[in-house]
N, C-alpha and C positions, 0 to 999 in steps of 0.2 A: 520524476516519474520513472519507474523501473523499466528497463529494456527487456522485452520478451524475445527470446530466441527459440525458433521452432525448427524441427526437421522437415524439410520439404523434399518430395521425390524429385530426382533430377529430370524426370520426364515432364515436370511442370515448370521448369526453369528455361527461359529463353535468353540467348545472348542479346545484348542491347545493340540495335542496328546503328546507333549513334556513338558507339564506343570509339574514341579517337585512336585507340590502339587497334590497328586492323589485324595484326597477327599476334596471337598469344605466344608464339615461339614453341620451343621444345619443352614439353612438360613431363618428360619421362622421369627425371630425378624427383620432381615434385610428386608424381604419382607413386613412386617407390616410398617416399616419406609418408604419404597419406596412408598407404597400405600398412605401414609399420606403426604409425602413431595417430592416424586419423587427422581430421581438419582441426587445427588449433584456433583459427580465427574465422568467425562466421562471415557469410556473404551478406551484402546489403542488396535487397531486392525491393521492387515496387509492384503493386498489383496492376493488372491489366484488365481490360473488358473482355478478353478472349478466354475460351475454355478449351481443354483438351478434347479429343474424340470421345473420351469417357465421361465428359462433362465436368472434369475437375478444373478449378481455377488455375490460370497461368500467371506466372510472375516474370518480370523482366529484371535481369541482373543489372545493377548499377556499379557495384564494386565486387570483384571476385571472379572475373572471367577466367583467369588462369587456374584458380582453384577448382572452378566448375569443370574445366576441360580435363584437369588432372584427376578429379574425382571420378569422372566417367571412365577414364583410362584405367583407373584403379579398380573399377567394378563396383563402386558404391551406388546404392540405390537411392539414398537420401543424403542431404547435406544440411548442416545447420545454417539458418538464415535469420536475419533481422528484417522484418517487413516494415517499410515506411512509405507512405503515400507522398508523392511529390510531382511537381510539374515537369514537363519535358525540359524546360529551361533550367530548373534546378538539377535535373539528372545530368544534363550536359556539363554544367558548371562543375558539379561534384566529380564527375569522371575525369574532366580535364585537370582539376586540382590534384586528384589522387595520383594520376599518372605522371604529371610533371614533377611533383614532389619526389617521386621515386625514380625520376629520370628514365622512365620506361618508354617514353615516346621519341620517335624520330622527329627532326625539325618539321618535316612535312605533316606528320600526324598532329603535332601540336598546332601547326598553322591552320589545318582544316578544322581542328577542334574549336579554335577561336572563331573561325568563319561560321561554324554552326551556331555559336552563341549570338554572333552578329545578325544572322538570319532570323533569330528569335527576338531581335530588338534590344539585346543587351549592349549598352554603350561601352566604348573602349575603356573609359575610366573605371566603370564597374567591373569589367573583366579583369583589369589590372589589380583591383582591390581584392577580388575573389580568389585570384590565383597567386597573389603575392609577387606579381611581376610589375615592371615599370610600364607606363603607357607607351614609351618609345619602343620597348620590346614587342608589346602587343601589336602596335601599328606595323612593325617590321614583319611579324608573323602573318598579319593579314595581307600584306603585299605578296608574300609567298603563296598564301592560299588563293590569291587572285590569278596565279599563273593558269592560263587556259588548259583545258583537258587535252586539246589537240597538241599543245606543246609538251605536256607531260607524256603523251603517247609516243613522242618522237624519240624518247630514250627508254630502253627496256629497264634500266637501273635507276630511273628517275626517283623512285621512292627512297633510294639509299644514298642520294646525294647529301653531301655535308651542308651544314648551315651556310658556310661561306659561299659554296657553289650555288645554292639556291638564291642567296642574296645577289649574287652576280647575275643570275638570270633575270631577277626583277629589275635590274638596271635598265633593261630594254623593254620595259612594260609598254604594251601597245604595238610592238613590232615583233609579231610572232615568227616571221621568217628569220630574223636575227637571233631570236631565242632558240629556235630549232638549230640554226647554224652553230651556235655555241654548244648546244647539248650534244651535237654530233662528235664533239671532242671530249665528252665526259669520260673520265677514267683513263685518259691518255696523258702522256707527258707534255702534250701540247695545249692543255687546257689554259694555263696562264698566258701562254703566247697568244692564243686565239682571243682570249678575253681582252688583252691589251690591244690587239689589232682591231677588234670591233669597237673598242672605246675610241681609238684614234680615228677610225672610219666615221663614227658618229659625230665626233667633234669637227672633223674635216668637212662633213656634209653641212653642218650648221654654219661653219665659217664660209663655205662656198655660197650657201643660200643668202647669207647676210651680205656677201660681196655682190652677188647678182642684184639684189634689191637696191643696194647703194649705188651701183653703176646705173641702174635704170632711173632712180630718182635724181641722179646728177647728170643724166644725159651724156654719159661717156660714150665715145665712138666705138661701136662694135664691128668686128669683121663680118662681112656677108657670110651667112651660114654655108652657102654653096662653096666658099673658098676654104672652109675649115680643113686643115691637114689631117691625114689619117693617123699620124703618129705625133706625139708631143714634141719630138725633136725636129720635125719637119717644118718648113715655112711655106706659105702660099706663094704662088708664082708672082714675082714682082715685089715681094716683101722680104725683109730680113728681121732678125730679132733686134729689138731696141734694148733689151735687157733680159736677164734670166726671168723665168716665170715667177709671178707672185704665188706663194704657196702658204698653206695653213701654218700659222704660228700662234700658239696659245697666248703669247704675250702681245700680239699686235694684229688688229683687224686689217682687212684689205684696205679700208679707207685710210688708216694710219700709215700703212706702207706706201700706198699710192701718193698721198700728199707729201710724204717725206721725199720720195723719188722725184716728184714734179717740181720741187723747189729748185732743183739743179738741172732738170732735163725738160726743155720747153718744146722739143720738136713735135711735129704732128705724128700721132700714133693711133693705132686701132687695137682694141682688146679682143681676145678670143677666150671664151670659157671652155677649158679643157676638163678632163675627168677629175683631176686632183690639183688643179692650179689655173692660173689666168695668165695666158701668154700676151706679150706686148710686141707688136710688129710695127715697123715703119717702112714706108715705100723706099725702094732702091732708086736713087736719082737716075734719070735717063742716061746721063753721060757715063754712068758706071756700068751700064748694060753692055758689056763687051764680050768678046769671045771667052774671056777667062771667067765669066760669071758662073758658068756651070761648075768649073773646077772649084772656085771659091765656095760655091754653095755645097758641093760635095764635102769639102773640108769642114765647112760649118756644121753640116749635118753629122759628120763623124764626131766633131767636138760635142755636139748636142747629145748624141747617143752616149758618149762617155760621161757627160754630166748626168744624164738620166740614170746610167748604171751606178754612178757614185751616189746619186740621190737615194736610190733604192738601198744601196749598201749603208748609207747614213741612217736611213729609217730602220734598217735591221739592227745596226749598232746601237741606236737609241733605245729600241725595244729591248734588246738583250741586256743593256745596262739597267734599264728600269726594273726588269724582272730580277736581276741579280741583287740590286740594292734593296728592293722590296723584300726579297727573301732574307737577306742579311738582317734587315731591320726587324723582321718578324721573329727570327730564330736565334741569331747569335747572342744578343744581350742576355737571354735567359738560359744559355747553355751552362752546363756544369764546368767547374774549373779544369778538370782533366781534359775534357774535349777542347776547351779554349786553349790550353797549353799545347795540345797536339797540333791544332790549327796554326797557332802562332809559330811553332817551330818550323812547320812546312812553309808558311808564308815568308818567314824570315829568310830561309834558304833561297827561295825564289827571288826575294827582294835584293839580297846581298850578292848572290852568286849568278843569278840568271838561271838559265836551263839549257840543256843540250851539251854537245861536245865542243871542245875548243876553249877559247879564252873566256875569262870571266866578263860578264856584262850585267852589272847590277841594274835594277829597275830605275835607279836614279839617273841612269844614262838615257832614259827614254824621252827626256825633254819635256816633261810636264811641269806645271807650276803648282805652288801651294794652293792657289785658287781652286784648281781641279780636285786636289786631294781633300781639302776641307769641305768643298761642296759635296763630294761623295760621302764624306763622314757625316755631314748634317742630314743626308738622306737615310743614313743607317740607324740613327738614334735621335735623341732630342736635339733639334737644331741649335747651333751656337748662337749666342746673344746678338752679335753684330750682324744685322741683316744683310742679305745678298744685294749687290748692286752691280749687275752685269754691265752697266753703261760706264762704270769707272774704268779709266784707261790704265790705272796702276795694276799690274799683274799680281801684286801682293795685297790687294785691297781687303781680302778676307783674313789675312794674317795680322790681326790687330792685337793690341795689348789685352783688350777685354776678352777676345776669344782665346788667347794664349793662357790667361789666368783661369778661365773656365775649364780648358782642357786639363791643366795641371790639377785643378780641384777634383775633377772626375777621376784622374789617374790615381790620386791619393785614396779616393773612396773605393775604387775597384780597379786596380792596376791590370789584372789579368784580362778582364773584359775590354778595357780601353786599349791595351796593346793589340789585341786581336782586331778590334774595329779600325784602328789606325793603319794596321798592316793591310787589311782589306781595302781601305780607302787609298792607301799608297799605290797599290797595284791597279785599282779601278781607274785612278787618274792617268795611268800609262796606256790604257786601252782606248784607242781612237778608231776612226773609220779605216785608217791606213793599216792598223793592226790586223783587221779582218780581211784586208784586200790582198789575197795571195798572188794577184797579178803584179803587185807592187813589191819592190825590193824590201821595203821595211816589213811588209806583211809576211814575206817568206822568212825574213830573219827573226821576226818576233813571234812567229807561229808557235814554236815550242813553249815559250813562256805562257801563251794563251792556253795551250793544251794542259800545261801543268797546273795553271790556276783553276781551270775547270775541274781537273781531277780532285783538287782540294775541296772545291765546292760540292762536288757530287759525293765525296766520301762523308760529308757532313749532312747530307740529306737533300741537297738541291736537285730538283728535277730538270734535267737538260732536255729542252725541246728538240724535235727533229730538225728544225731550222738551225738551231745553234750547233747541233752535232754535225750537220752537213757543212756548216761554216768551218768547224774545227778540222774536218777531214780534207778540205781543199788544199 
């Protein structure tokens, strides 16, 4: 059947309220082109039941919103249109396909477009088939579309967030406060830091809740709530610490940690649920309640405060390491050779010479093992074939024949990339809690190396968070 194209007055054409593309953008250049050459491709419109004030039939635009806006700007009175009757469901599907194929939609616009189809009863599989997308992608976009309006309103630039940022927000589905907290860092260098912090907080909360339920179900002795100390490093009157607090560990539940500890420690204890851990106290024997108790307790509290400080520094160190390695994993393997060579040169100088004034202090003097270097390397690229086994007492357990052969194979395939990755891993292995601790002699001595390393990362595009920058300035 022949396609009929007719000229329709622009006054009889209505923008589609369900167009997934909310903003047609700047149409000035398109308007100039239309003035000079006219419209080369017709608009697709569908009839409506409405009429203009003059009684003329109105049509709803399905494809061609930018052309219509540009035609109006160019002063055209009519535009060429193809008229086709279709259901709202078909309209939405066609608009979504048209815009996604041209990559005109933001991730949020695409997500809301899928949601519109879902509201009309279109199944996920059918959406995927109509738009040429995978069902996994469609489900992911629908998760983005489900972000509540109250959360969207929390960020003035929400509509411009990247796909990865929007997917990060959906990780906290059902927790609007956390989603808003994350969005408050959108567009800042602290986005990844905050995201990692919130993920850890979520997993810690799950770990703590599981610990609480397990303690209740196993009738473990709990400290009277009235005796709970104000600070985690303090102890209730008449008690002392039986051990360091149990804290979140992704590899070990509280139950596993507790049972392992109790195999060797049989004394009577009471447990206290703190904000981010579970303290273990034991009664101080009466004969030990001497005049020196207060002094000992003050020293104990000082030690506990120092442990608390170190624990926070360790958490900071772990977070910074995760962010660096994730960034390296995402960006370095795909870099061009020139950039990889430049990075390798700078990392080599840090590794061999050290940094700062005075004598040479190569990174090999920092006392790390192959285990740490190869573990860092496996986080930056495809993991090595010999699996990690942290319980192995051999410090070289990761340095196996199988891993060595695989490393050499990769080096033959892409020596420039592999050299850069190994140099990154070499330095990452040298960075510990003590490296960041400027109150410690090693931290003061190693500080210049850390600053030089971050300078290399930042020059390659790594975003340094405020927390890391503060740590570098200490």
